C-alpha positions as CSV (number, residue, x, y, z in Angstrom):
1,X,28.5,9.3,1.7
2,X,25.8,9.6,4.4
3,X,23.3,12.4,4.4
4,X,21.0,13.4,7.2
5,X,17.8,15.3,6.2
6,X,14.7,16.5,8.0
7,X,11.4,15.2,6.7
8,X,8.4,17.1,8.1
9,X,5.5,14.9,9.0
10,X,2.0,15.8,7.8
11,X,0.6,14.2,10.9
12,X,1.2,17.5,12.8
13,X,-0.4,19.7,10.1
14,X,-3.6,21.6,10.4
15,X,-6.0,19.5,8.4
16,X,-8.7,22.2,8.2
17,X,-6.2,24.2,6.1
18,X,-4.4,21.4,4.2
19,X,-3.8,23.6,1.1
20,X,-2.2,26.3,3.2
21,X,-0.1,23.7,5.0
22,X,1.1,22.3,1.7
23,X,2.2,25.9,0.8
24,X,4.0,26.3,4.1
25,X,5.8,23.0,3.4
26,X,6.8,24.1,-0.1
27,X,8.0,27.5,1.2
28,X,10.2,26.0,4.0
29,X,12.5,24.2,1.5
30,X,12.0,20.6,2.6
31,X,12.3,18.0,-0.1
32,X,10.7,15.0,1.6
33,X,7.2,14.8,3.1
34,X,6.4,12.0,5.5
35,X,2.9,10.7,5.4
36,X,1.7,8.6,8.3
37,X,-1.2,6.4,7.3
38,X,-3.1,4.9,10.3
39,X,-6.1,2.6,10.1
40,X,-7.3,2.5,13.8
41,X,-6.5,-1.2,14.0
42,X,-2.7,-1.5,13.8
43,X,-2.4,1.6,15.9
44,X,-5.0,3.4,18.1
45,X,-5.6,6.3,15.8
46,X,-6.8,7.1,12.3
47,X,-5.3,9.7,9.9
48,X,-6.1,10.0,6.2
49,X,-6.1,7.9,3.0
50,X,-4.9,7.9,-0.5
51,X,-7.4,10.5,-1.7
52,X,-5.7,13.2,0.4
53,X,-2.3,12.2,-0.8
54,X,-3.6,12.4,-4.4
55,X,-5.0,15.8,-3.8
56,X,-1.8,17.3,-2.4
57,X,0.5,15.6,-4.9
58,X,0.1,18.3,-7.6
59,X,0.7,21.0,-5.0
60,X,4.2,19.7,-4.3
61,X,6.0,18.8,-7.5
62,X,9.5,17.4,-7.1
63,X,8.9,16.6,-3.4
64,X,9.5,13.0,-2.3
65,X,6.3,11.5,-0.8
66,X,7.4,9.1,1.9
67,X,4.3,7.0,2.8
68,X,4.4,5.1,6.2
69,X,1.7,2.4,6.3
70,X,0.9,1.9,10.0
71,X,-1.9,-0.5,9.1
72,X,-3.0,-4.0,9.8
73,X,-3.0,-5.2,6.2
74,X,-0.7,-3.0,4.1
75,X,-0.9,-5.2,1.0
76,X,-4.4,-3.9,0.0
77,X,-3.2,-0.3,0.3
78,X,0.0,-0.5,-1.8
79,X,-1.6,0.0,-5.3
80,X,-3.9,2.9,-4.2
81,X,-1.0,4.8,-2.6
82,X,1.2,4.2,-5.6
83,X,-1.5,5.6,-7.8
84,X,-1.8,8.6,-5.5
85,X,1.9,9.5,-6.1
86,X,3.9,7.8,-3.4
87,X,7.7,7.7,-4.0
88,X,8.5,5.4,-1.1
89,X,6.2,3.1,0.8
90,X,7.2,1.6,4.2
91,X,5.3,-1.3,5.8
92,X,5.6,-2.6,9.3
93,X,7.4,-5.9,10.2
94,X,4.6,-6.5,12.7
95,X,1.7,-6.2,10.3
96,X,-0.5,-9.1,9.3
97,X,0.4,-9.1,5.6
98,X,3.0,-11.3,4.1
99,X,6.2,-9.2,4.0
100,X,7.7,-10.7,0.9
101,X,4.4,-10.2,-1.0
102,X,4.2,-6.6,0.1
103,X,7.8,-5.8,-0.9
104,X,7.3,-7.5,-4.3
105,X,4.1,-5.5,-4.8
106,X,5.9,-2.2,-4.1
107,X,8.9,-3.1,-6.3
108,X,6.6,-4.0,-9.2
109,X,5.2,-0.4,-9.1
110,X,8.7,1.1,-9.3
111,X,8.4,2.6,-5.9
112,X,11.1,2.3,-3.2
113,X,10.2,-0.1,-0.4
114,X,10.9,0.3,3.3
115,X,10.2,-1.8,6.4
116,X,9.6,-0.4,9.9
117,X,9.8,-1.6,13.5
118,X,8.0,-0.5,16.6
119,X,10.0,0.2,19.8
120,X,9.5,-3.2,21.3
121,X,10.6,-5.1,18.1
122,X,14.2,-6.2,18.1
123,X,16.2,-4.6,15.3
124,X,17.6,-8.0,14.3
125,X,14.1,-9.0,13.0
126,X,14.6,-6.8,9.9
127,X,18.1,-8.0,9.0
128,X,16.7,-10.7,6.7
129,X,14.9,-8.0,4.7
130,X,17.8,-5.7,4.1
131,X,18.6,-7.0,0.5
132,X,15.0,-6.1,-0.6
133,X,14.4,-2.7,0.9
134,X,15.8,0.8,0.3
135,X,14.9,2.0,3.8
136,X,14.4,0.8,7.4
137,X,12.3,3.1,9.6
138,X,13.0,2.9,13.4
139,X,10.1,4.0,15.5
140,X,11.3,6.0,18.5
141,X,7.9,6.3,20.0
142,X,4.9,4.0,20.2
143,X,3.1,4.7,17.0
144,X,-0.3,6.3,16.9
145,X,0.1,9.9,18.1
146,X,2.4,12.8,17.6
147,X,4.0,15.0,20.2
148,X,5.6,12.1,22.2
149,X,9.1,11.9,23.8
150,X,11.8,10.1,21.8
151,X,12.9,6.8,23.4
152,X,16.7,6.7,23.5
153,X,16.7,2.9,23.6
154,X,15.3,2.9,20.1
155,X,18.1,5.3,18.9
156,X,20.6,2.7,20.1
157,X,19.3,0.4,17.4
158,X,20.6,2.6,14.6
159,X,24.4,1.8,14.9
160,X,23.5,-1.9,15.1
161,X,21.4,-1.6,11.9
162,X,24.1,0.4,10.1
163,X,26.7,-2.1,11.0
164,X,24.6,-5.0,9.7
165,X,23.8,-3.2,6.5
166,X,27.5,-2.7,5.8
167,X,28.2,-6.3,6.6
168,X,25.6,-7.2,4.0
169,X,27.1,-4.8,1.5
170,X,24.1,-2.4,1.8
171,X,26.0,0.8,2.4
172,X,23.3,2.7,0.5
173,X,20.5,1.6,2.9
174,X,18.6,4.6,4.3
175,X,17.8,4.6,8.0
176,X,14.8,6.7,9.0
177,X,13.8,7.7,12.5
178,X,10.2,8.7,13.4
179,X,9.0,9.9,16.7
180,X,9.9,12.7,19.1
181,X,12.6,14.3,17.0
182,X,13.2,17.9,18.0
183,X,16.0,20.6,18.3
184,X,17.3,19.0,21.5
185,X,17.9,15.5,20.2
186,X,18.2,15.7,16.4
187,X,22.0,16.0,16.3
188,X,22.3,12.9,18.5
189,X,20.0,11.0,16.2
190,X,22.0,12.1,13.1
191,X,25.2,11.2,14.8
192,X,23.9,7.7,15.5
193,X,23.6,7.2,11.7
194,X,20.1,8.2,10.7
195,X,19.6,9.5,7.2
196,X,16.0,10.7,7.5
197,X,14.7,12.4,10.6
198,X,11.0,12.7,10.6
199,X,9.8,15.7,12.5
200,X,6.1,16.6,13.1
201,X,5.4,18.9,15.9
202,X,8.9,20.4,15.7
203,X,8.2,21.6,12.2
204,X,4.5,21.8,11.3
205,X,3.7,22.6,14.9
206,X,5.7,25.8,14.8
207,X,4.4,29.2,13.8
208,X,7.4,29.9,11.7
209,X,7.8,26.6,9.9
210,X,10.6,27.7,7.7
211,X,12.7,28.9,10.6
212,X,12.0,25.6,12.5
213,X,13.0,23.5,9.5
214,X,16.2,25.4,8.8
215,X,17.2,25.3,12.5
216,X,16.8,21.5,12.6
217,X,18.6,21.1,9.2
218,X,21.5,23.2,10.5
219,X,21.8,21.0,13.5
220,X,22.1,17.8,11.5
221,X,24.2,19.3,8.7
222,X,27.6,18.6,10.5
223,X,26.9,14.8,10.2
224,X,26.7,14.9,6.4
225,X,29.9,13.3,5.2
């Protein structure tokens, strides 16, 4: 059974009111919070670290914290983010760290591991890692900044990835999409086979976050089967 859910991204939140934003998230009914960690080296932007994740963890009990490490050397950050309360940690296939070592480090902590690819990276590059990850995150914008337009060529990778996962007997593999997801395209992304649709500006960027989240969720609901 495939499920498609909306995972609001904290990247689009108001960081001057992070406590209030955590409450808005809790009130909207979402069960997964996407946390984009950027180091200013792997991508041309910086966001926040494990201290903020640790601070908001008690405010959102029962919520899945989905940590996306857009960093040059993810290996050194795995333990701190596990300690901060991450439930899933996704590293990039293009990072400088040894992928096997990173995935082993995540698994040792009892946290689900994921691997991500940028738009220019062939989807075939992650096929070898499918036996060792719970999730593959397909970037549908160039990582670094929110509010960008989704790239359809990246959505086209999803059916290829799903077919390969099934060929390897990994029917339970989660496919996540991050970048440019909104009301106009979320149904198409879900139809392509995505399980987790990360939405930043389309949720946190809206005055009525609850209405925005529910509207997006309603649009992807028909693809839950």
